DOZAZA-799442 format. One record per residue: residue number from 1; residue in one letter; chain; x, y, z of N, C-alpha, C in turn. Coordinates in pm, whole numbers, plus 50000, padded with zeros to 5 digits. Layout:
REM residues N
NUM,A,A,X,Y,Z,X,Y,Z,X,Y,Z
...
REM end
This chain:
REM residues 256
1,M,A,05283,06418,35396,05363,06503,35483,05424,06614,35401
2,P,A,05417,06741,35446,05475,06852,35369,05624,06834,35350
3,R,A,05674,06879,35237,05816,06868,35209,05895,06970,35290
4,S,A,06021,06948,35305,06107,07035,35383,06122,07170,35314
5,K,A,06110,07279,35391,06125,07413,35335,06269,07439,35292
6,R,A,06364,07371,35355,06504,07388,35319,06548,07292,35209
7,G,A,06457,07208,35161,06490,07116,35053,06574,06998,35096
8,I,A,06574,06964,35228,06654,06853,35278,06571,06725,35270
9,K,A,06621,06624,35202,06553,06497,35188,06627,06389,35265
10,R,A,06550,06303,35330,06610,06193,35404,06666,06088,35308
11,V,A,06788,06047,35335,06853,05946,35250,06804,05808,35292
12,L,A,06749,05735,35197,06699,05601,35227,06815,05504,35244
13,P,A,06801,05409,35336,06909,05311,35356,06920,05216,35238
14,N,A,07042,05170,35215,07065,05072,35109,07006,04938,35152
15,Q,A,06922,04881,35066,06850,04759,35102,06946,04642,35127
16,T,A,07041,04624,35038,07135,04512,35052,07222,04527,35176
17,H,A,07274,04647,35200,07359,04670,35317,07283,04650,35447
18,L,A,07158,04699,35450,07079,04685,35572,07046,04540,35602
19,E,A,07010,04464,35499,06980,04322,35520,07104,04247,35567
20,S,A,07220,04275,35507,07344,04207,35547,07383,04244,35689
21,A,A,07365,04371,35726,07400,04415,35861,07313,04346,35965
22,V,A,07183,04338,35941,07091,04272,36036,07125,04125,36049
23,N,A,07146,04057,35936,07175,03913,35940,07309,03884,36010
24,D,A,07411,03968,35986,07541,03946,36049,07537,03972,36199
25,V,A,07463,04072,36243,07452,04101,36387,07374,03990,36456
26,Q,A,07269,03942,36393,07190,03835,36453,07268,03703,36457
27,A,A,07351,03682,36355,07433,03560,36354,07559,03575,36438
28,K,A,07578,03691,36501,07692,03722,36587,07824,03716,36512
29,N,A,07817,03744,36379,07940,03755,36301,08006,03891,36321
30,L,A,07923,03992,36351,07972,04128,36375,07901,04187,36494
31,T,A,07969,04279,36559,07902,04355,36665,07822,04467,36602
32,L,A,07744,04534,36686,07661,04642,36634,07745,04757,36579
33,S,A,07848,04792,36649,07935,04902,36604,08009,04866,36477
34,E,A,08057,04742,36467,08126,04698,36346,08034,04699,36225
35,A,A,07910,04655,36245,07813,04654,36134,07781,04795,36086
36,V,A,07769,04888,36182,07742,05028,36147,07857,05086,36065
37,S,A,07981,05053,36103,08097,05105,36033,08118,05042,35897
38,I,A,08098,04911,35887,08125,04839,35762,08018,04869,35658
39,Y,A,07891,04863,35697,07781,04877,35601,07730,05020,35589
40,N,A,07784,05111,35669,07748,05253,35660,07597,05275,35673
41,V,A,07541,05222,35781,07399,05242,35811,07386,05310,35945
42,S,A,07271,05372,35967,07248,05440,36094,07231,05339,36207
43,K,A,07286,05372,36322,07277,05281,36437,07133,05267,36483
44,T,A,07060,05379,36485,06919,05375,36527,06837,05292,36430
45,T,A,06860,05311,36301,06788,05234,36200,06819,05085,36211
46,L,A,06946,05052,36236,06985,04912,36247,06921,04848,36370
47,L,A,06917,04919,36482,06853,04864,36603,06704,04841,36581
48,R,A,06640,04933,36510,06496,04918,36485,06468,04796,36398
49,H,A,06552,04774,36297,06528,04659,36208,06569,04528,36274
50,I,A,06665,04531,36363,06699,04409,36438,06583,04369,36528
51,K,A,06522,04467,36591,06405,04440,36676,06290,04385,36594
52,L,A,06271,04438,36473,06166,04387,36385,06197,04246,36339
53,F,A,06324,04217,36312,06365,04084,36268,06339,03980,36376
54,K,A,06362,04015,36501,06338,03921,36610,06190,03889,36624
55,S,A,06105,03987,36597,05961,03963,36611,05904,03882,36495
56,L,A,05976,03871,36382,05924,03800,36266,05951,03650,36274
57,N,A,06056,03609,36347,06091,03466,36361,06118,03401,36225
58,T,A,06202,03466,36145,06240,03412,36015,06391,03389,36013
59,D,A,06437,03311,35913,06579,03279,35903,06660,03396,35847
60,N,A,06610,03460,35743,06680,03572,35680,06589,03694,35680
61,Y,A,06650,03808,35704,06573,03932,35710,06563,03994,35571
62,K,A,06442,04036,35532,06417,04103,35406,06362,04242,35434
63,Y,A,06430,04342,35381,06391,04480,35407,06277,04522,35313
64,T,A,06172,04578,35369,06060,04632,35292,06040,04777,35332
65,S,A,06040,04866,35234,06027,05008,35262,05885,05042,35303
66,K,A,05872,05128,35401,05741,05174,35448,05728,05325,35428
67,I,A,05789,05373,35324,05788,05518,35303,05650,05568,35262
68,N,A,05563,05479,35212,05428,05518,35171,05324,05489,35279
69,H,A,05364,05486,35404,05269,05448,35509,05164,05556,35532
70,R,A,05190,05680,35491,05093,05787,35506,05023,05821,35374
71,Q,A,05042,05740,35273,04974,05764,35146,04826,05736,35163
72,V,A,04742,05828,35118,04598,05820,35144,04536,05706,35066
73,F,A,04563,05699,34936,04501,05599,34851,04601,05488,34818
74,T,A,04549,05371,34797,04633,05261,34752,04665,05277,34604
75,V,A,04750,05189,34554,04790,05197,34413,04669,05174,34322
76,D,A,04585,05078,34357,04466,05049,34275,04367,05164,34279
77,E,A,04351,05226,34396,04258,05339,34406,04307,05459,34325
78,E,A,04438,05483,34327,04491,05593,34246,04479,05564,34098
79,K,A,04490,05437,34059,04471,05402,33918,04329,05434,33873
80,K,A,04232,05407,33959,04093,05440,33925,04075,05590,33911
81,L,A,04139,05666,33999,04131,05811,33992,04197,05865,33865
82,V,A,04309,05806,33827,04378,05847,33705,04293,05817,33582
83,E,A,04233,05699,33577,04150,05662,33463,04028,05752,33452
84,Y,A,03972,05792,33567,03857,05882,33564,03896,06019,33508
85,L,A,04012,06070,33547,04059,06199,33497,04086,06193,33346
86,K,A,04144,06083,33300,04171,06068,33157,04041,06058,33078
87,M,A,03944,05984,33131,03817,05969,33061,03743,06103,33055
88,S,A,03749,06182,33163,03684,06313,33164,03746,06405,33059
89,A,A,03878,06398,33044,03944,06481,32943,03906,06437,32803
90,R,A,03892,06306,32782,03852,06257,32649,03710,06299,32614
91,L,A,03625,06311,32714,03486,06350,32692,03466,06500,32691
92,Q,A,03575,06577,32684,03572,06724,32678,03523,06788,32808
93,Y,A,03528,06716,32917,03490,06770,33048,03603,06748,33149
94,G,A,03722,06792,33112,03837,06774,33199,03825,06851,33329
95,L,A,03892,06803,33431,03887,06863,33564,04008,06953,33586
96,T,A,03988,07064,33654,04098,07151,33692,04167,07095,33817
97,K,A,04273,07161,33860,04344,07115,33980,04255,07126,34103
98,T,A,04176,07234,34112,04085,07250,34225,03977,07143,34223
99,D,A,03920,07116,34104,03818,07011,34093,03875,06874,34129
100,T,A,04000,06849,34090,04062,06720,34120,04082,06704,34271
101,R,A,04121,06812,34339,04140,06804,34484,04006,06780,34555
102,K,A,03899,06841,34507,03766,06816,34565,03721,06673,34537
103,L,A,03750,06625,34416,03715,06487,34382,03792,06388,34470
104,A,A,03919,06417,34498,03999,06329,34583,03941,06323,34724
105,Y,A,03895,06436,34775,03834,06437,34909,03706,06353,34911
106,Q,A,03621,06371,34809,03497,06293,34803,03526,06145,34786
107,F,A,03630,06113,34710,03670,05974,34690,03720,05913,34820
108,A,A,03795,05993,34898,03845,05944,35026,03731,05921,35124
109,V,A,03634,06011,35129,03520,05996,35219,03436,05873,35183
110,S,A,03415,05853,35052,03335,05738,35009,03404,05606,35037
111,N,A,03538,05606,35047,03613,05484,35079,03645,05471,35227
112,G,A,03588,05558,35309,03608,05549,35454,03746,05590,35501
113,K,A,03811,05679,35426,03945,05727,35463,03932,05867,35523
114,H,A,03982,05883,35642,03970,06011,35712,04105,06081,35712
115,V,A,04106,06201,35655,04227,06285,35654,04190,06415,35724
116,K,A,04246,06438,35841,04209,06552,35923,04238,06684,35854
117,E,A,04349,06692,35778,04386,06818,35714,04292,06856,35601
118,W,A,04214,06760,35549,04126,06789,35436,03986,06830,35478
119,D,A,03948,06808,35604,03809,06828,35647,03768,06975,35643
120,K,A,03859,07065,35675,03822,07206,35685,03784,07264,35549
121,S,A,03864,07240,35447,03837,07294,35314,03759,07197,35226
122,E,A,03741,07072,35273,03671,06968,35199,03735,06945,35061
123,E,A,03866,06948,35059,03941,06916,34938,04080,06869,34977
124,A,A,04144,06796,34889,04279,06745,34916,04378,06861,34919
125,G,A,04489,06839,34989,04589,06943,35003,04676,06958,34879
126,K,A,04750,07069,34875,04840,07095,34762,04956,06995,34760
127,E,A,05000,06952,34877,05110,06856,34882,05066,06721,34827
128,W,A,04939,06683,34854,04889,06559,34797,04885,06570,34645
129,M,A,04845,06686,34596,04838,06707,34451,04977,06696,34388
130,R,A,05077,06751,34454,05214,06742,34403,05261,06598,34400
131,G,A,05237,06524,34508,05276,06384,34512,05198,06299,34412
132,F,A,05071,06333,34391,04988,06258,34296,05043,06270,34155
133,F,A,05087,06390,34116,05145,06409,33983,05281,06341,33972
134,S,A,05359,06340,34080,05491,06275,34074,05478,06124,34065
135,R,A,05374,06066,34125,05353,05921,34119,05289,05877,33988
136,N,A,05218,05967,33922,05148,05933,33797,05196,06029,33688
137,N,A,05309,05993,33626,05369,06081,33527,05298,06077,33392
138,T,A,05188,06001,33380,05111,06003,33256,05013,06120,33253
139,L,A,05002,06192,33363,04912,06308,33371,04995,06436,33367
140,S,A,04938,06539,33311,05003,06670,33308,04896,06777,33298
141,L,A,04931,06898,33335,04839,07011,33329,04846,07071,33189
142,R,A,04737,07063,33115,04734,07110,32976,04629,07220,32960
143,K,A,04653,07309,32863,04557,07414,32832,04463,07362,32724
144,P,A,04332,07347,32751,04241,07288,32653,04203,07388,32544
145,E,A,04165,07334,32431,04115,07415,32320,03964,07426,32330
146,P,A,03909,07547,32325,03762,07561,32335,03692,07482,32225
147,T,A,03598,07397,32264,03525,07313,32170,03376,07329,32194
148,S,A,03302,07363,32090,03157,07383,32105,03086,07250,32125
149,M,A,02965,07259,32181,02886,07138,32206,02849,07068,32075
150,S,A,02813,07147,31972,02773,07086,31845,02889,07013,31779
151,R,A,03010,07071,31787,03126,07005,31727,03162,06878,31802
152,A,A,03153,06882,31934,03189,06764,32013,03090,06650,31992
153,T,A,02961,06684,31984,02860,06579,31968,02855,06526,31824
154,S,A,02897,06608,31727,02893,06562,31587,03006,06465,31555
155,F,A,03113,06470,31632,03224,06379,31607,03196,06246,31676
156,N,A,03120,06161,31608,03086,06030,31663,03108,05924,31557
157,K,A,03087,05800,31595,03116,05687,31507,03030,05690,31382
158,F,A,02902,05726,31396,02811,05724,31281,02852,05829,31178
159,N,A,02881,05953,31223,02916,06059,31128,03051,06034,31062
160,V,A,03149,05984,31139,03279,05956,31081,03270,05843,30979
161,S,A,03192,05740,31010,03174,05630,30915,03104,05677,30789
162,A,A,03005,05765,30806,02934,05816,30687,03026,05901,30600
163,F,A,03115,05978,30663,03209,06061,30585,03302,05973,30502
164,F,A,03360,05872,30563,03455,05788,30489,03384,05702,30384
165,N,A,03261,05664,30411,03186,05590,30308,03158,05678,30187
166,N,A,03121,05804,30211,03099,05896,30099,03229,05925,30025
167,L,A,03339,05934,30099,03469,05960,30035,03509,05843,29945
168,I,A,03487,05721,29994,03522,05603,29913,03436,05597,29786
169,N,A,03307,05625,29801,03217,05623,29684,03257,05731,29582
170,C,A,03295,05849,29633,03332,05959,29543,03461,05927,29468
171,L,A,03560,05873,29538,03688,05842,29473,03675,05726,29375
172,S,A,03594,05626,29410,03578,05511,29320,03495,05547,29196
173,R,A,03406,05645,29209,03322,05684,29095,03394,05779,29000
174,S,A,03466,05877,29055,03527,05981,28970,03674,05955,28941
175,H,A,03739,05869,29017,03880,05835,28997,03969,05961,28996
176,F,A,03957,06040,29100,04038,06161,29113,04184,06125,29136
177,T,A,04272,06193,29066,04416,06177,29089,04459,06267,29205
178,P,A,04574,06238,29269,04615,06319,29385,04628,06469,29357
179,D,A,04662,06505,29232,04678,06647,29203,04544,06721,29193
180,R,A,04433,06647,29200,04301,06710,29192,04226,06700,29325
181,I,A,04294,06650,29428,04232,06642,29561,04295,06751,29647
182,Y,A,04218,06850,29684,04268,06967,29757,04211,06972,29898
183,N,A,04292,07024,29986,04250,07051,30124,04260,07202,30146
184,L,A,04148,07264,30178,04141,07410,30194,04111,07443,30338
185,D,A,04180,07544,30389,04158,07588,30526,04188,07737,30535
186,E,A,04138,07798,30639,04158,07942,30659,04240,07964,30786
187,T,A,04306,08077,30791,04384,08116,30908,04377,08266,30924
188,G,A,04397,08312,31045,04392,08455,31074,04531,08510,31101
189,N,A,04563,08621,31042,04693,08687,31060,04670,08828,31112
190,S,A,04744,08865,31215,04733,09000,31270,04828,09094,31199
191,T,A,04788,09220,31186,04873,09320,31121,04984,09368,31213
192,V,A,04983,09328,31340,05087,09364,31436,05161,09237,31476
193,H,A,05289,09234,31453,05366,09112,31483,05389,09101,31634
194,V,A,05406,08977,31682,05435,08951,31823,05586,08959,31842
195,P,A,05634,09052,31924,05780,09066,31938,05841,08944,32006
196,P,A,05962,08905,31967,06029,08792,32033,06086,08832,32168
197,K,A,06135,08733,32242,06195,08761,32372,06326,08839,32353
198,I,A,06348,08937,32440,06467,09020,32430,06544,09014,32562
199,I,A,06669,09057,32558,06754,09061,32677,06737,09197,32743
200,A,A,06706,09196,32872,06684,09320,32947,06739,09303,33087
201,T,A,06724,09407,33169,06774,09404,33306,06695,09303,33389
202,K,A,06765,09222,33464,06702,09122,33548,06624,09190,33659
203,G,A,06499,09147,33679,06416,09203,33785,06336,09324,33743
204,S,A,06348,09369,33619,06272,09486,33574,06124,09450,33562
205,K,A,06039,09540,33608,05896,09514,33613,05831,09521,33474
206,Q,A,05876,09614,33393,05811,09637,33264,05916,09642,33154
207,V,A,05896,09562,33052,05985,09557,32935,05900,09571,32811
208,G,A,05930,09668,32728,05852,09692,32607,05934,09672,32482
209,C,A,05863,09662,32371,05929,09648,32240,05844,09721,32137
210,M,A,05907,09799,32051,05836,09883,31955,05771,09799,31846
211,T,A,05640,09823,31823,05566,09759,31715,05485,09866,31642
212,S,A,05420,09827,31533,05341,09923,31456,05213,09962,31528
213,G,A,05172,09884,31625,05051,09915,31702,05035,09814,31812
214,E,A,04954,09850,31912,04933,09757,32023,04827,09654,31989
215,R,A,04726,09697,31916,04620,09605,31875,04606,09613,31723
216,G,A,04626,09501,31658,04618,09498,31513,04482,09456,31462
217,I,A,04472,09444,31332,04349,09402,31265,04370,09260,31214
218,N,A,04270,09177,31230,04280,09038,31186,04252,09028,31036
219,V,A,04347,08972,30962,04332,08953,30817,04320,08803,30790
220,T,A,04212,08764,30724,04187,08622,30695,04256,08582,30566
221,M,A,04322,08467,30569,04390,08413,30452,04344,08270,30430
222,I,A,04307,08239,30306,04260,08106,30270,04366,08038,30184
223,C,A,04409,07919,30224,04513,07845,30152,04460,07708,30113
224,A,A,04512,07654,30005,04472,07521,29957,04594,07449,29904
225,I,A,04604,07321,29937,04714,07236,29892,04657,07100,29853
226,N,A,04712,07039,29748,04658,06911,29703,04739,06796,29759
227,A,A,04693,06675,29731,04756,06555,29785,04892,06528,29723
228,A,A,04923,06593,29611,05054,06577,29547,05158,06672,29604
229,G,A,05117,06763,29691,05211,06857,29753,05216,06992,29687
230,N,A,05134,07017,29585,05131,07147,29518,05024,07236,29581
231,H,A,05041,07366,29564,04945,07461,29623,04904,07564,29520
232,V,A,04792,07628,29547,04743,07737,29462,04768,07868,29534
233,P,A,04775,07981,29463,04796,08110,29530,04686,08136,29634
234,P,A,04723,08193,29745,04623,08214,29852,04526,08327,29821
235,M,A,04420,08331,29896,04322,08438,29889,04324,08513,30022
236,I,A,04344,08645,30016,04353,08727,30137,04232,08818,30142
237,I,A,04165,08818,30257,04045,08898,30277,04078,09011,30374
238,F,A,04082,09136,30320,04110,09251,30405,03978,09310,30455
239,P,A,03971,09345,30583,03846,09402,30637,03830,09550,30602
240,R,A,03815,09579,30471,03795,09717,30426,03720,09715,30293
241,K,A,03671,09831,30253,03589,09839,30132,03672,09838,30006
242,K,A,03784,09914,30004,03868,09923,29885,04005,09865,29915
243,C,A,04060,09795,29818,04193,09734,29831,04289,09806,29738
244,T,A,04401,09850,29793,04501,09921,29714,04619,09829,29683
245,D,A,04698,09870,29584,04812,09787,29540,04920,09770,29647
246,P,A,04953,09872,29726,05057,09852,29829,05023,09744,29931
247,M,A,04896,09707,29941,04858,09602,30037,04899,09464,29990
248,L,A,04936,09452,29863,04973,09321,29808,05121,09315,29772
249,L,A,05205,09392,29843,05349,09386,29820,05408,09257,29878
250,H,A,05498,09196,29804,05572,09077,29847,05482,08956,29874
251,V,A,05367,08950,29811,05281,08831,29825,05313,08734,29713
252,P,A,05279,08605,29724,05304,08510,29615,05232,08551,29488
253,P,A,05290,08524,29373,05224,08561,29247,05088,08491,29231
254,G,A,04992,08566,29185,04859,08512,29166,04769,08524,29286
255,T,A,04814,08591,29390,04734,08606,29511,04610,08690,29480
256,I,A,04496,08646,29528,04369,08716,29507,04343,08803,29629
REM end
């Protein structure tokens, strides 16, 4: 059911108060008006639960919430859907919000669940998506990192085991100390800095900040650090034919 546009939410009745009110009215310890006043419950709600209590033929009334009576999938079915989404993300084929809504519609059709609002677009509604995320807080919308097919397929049990086996053989044969084990990686630095957030007029369409240029040049820097925590001077690769001295101002000593 769509949420209220005014943000008004129905207050759920207190379970203990409602059970006590029904039991006291049925036992004729209190009148209906007295029970409404003492336990602070709605008169209509109390009458409905008294009628339900009479049809159950039990000694004590137990309140069970039916707020999920319009929920499309059961708890077990939603768990299967959550596990499928997590597995797809682990396999580098995660689903978008639109794909998830289409999957939910196909899942509902395959389980014989008919939702009239979903038939026209053949996908679940936005309100279902909002409720699905609120019920399953282990899921979130994340921005994925582009991963090539070769990199994804190469990261498997055989290759990882072979890497660690070679590492163990190399360390046991050469007996490298931590100060001789280095990890080298490269990073890209732009010649134009990204300006931080600034304070400006609220509601302004365009806010600018002065920089040396709108589009900078990418400068590659190679850094290496060993297992003991020490590092060597970095190597900077400028995309030009000749390198001048002013380009190396304020760099660490020994920079290449």
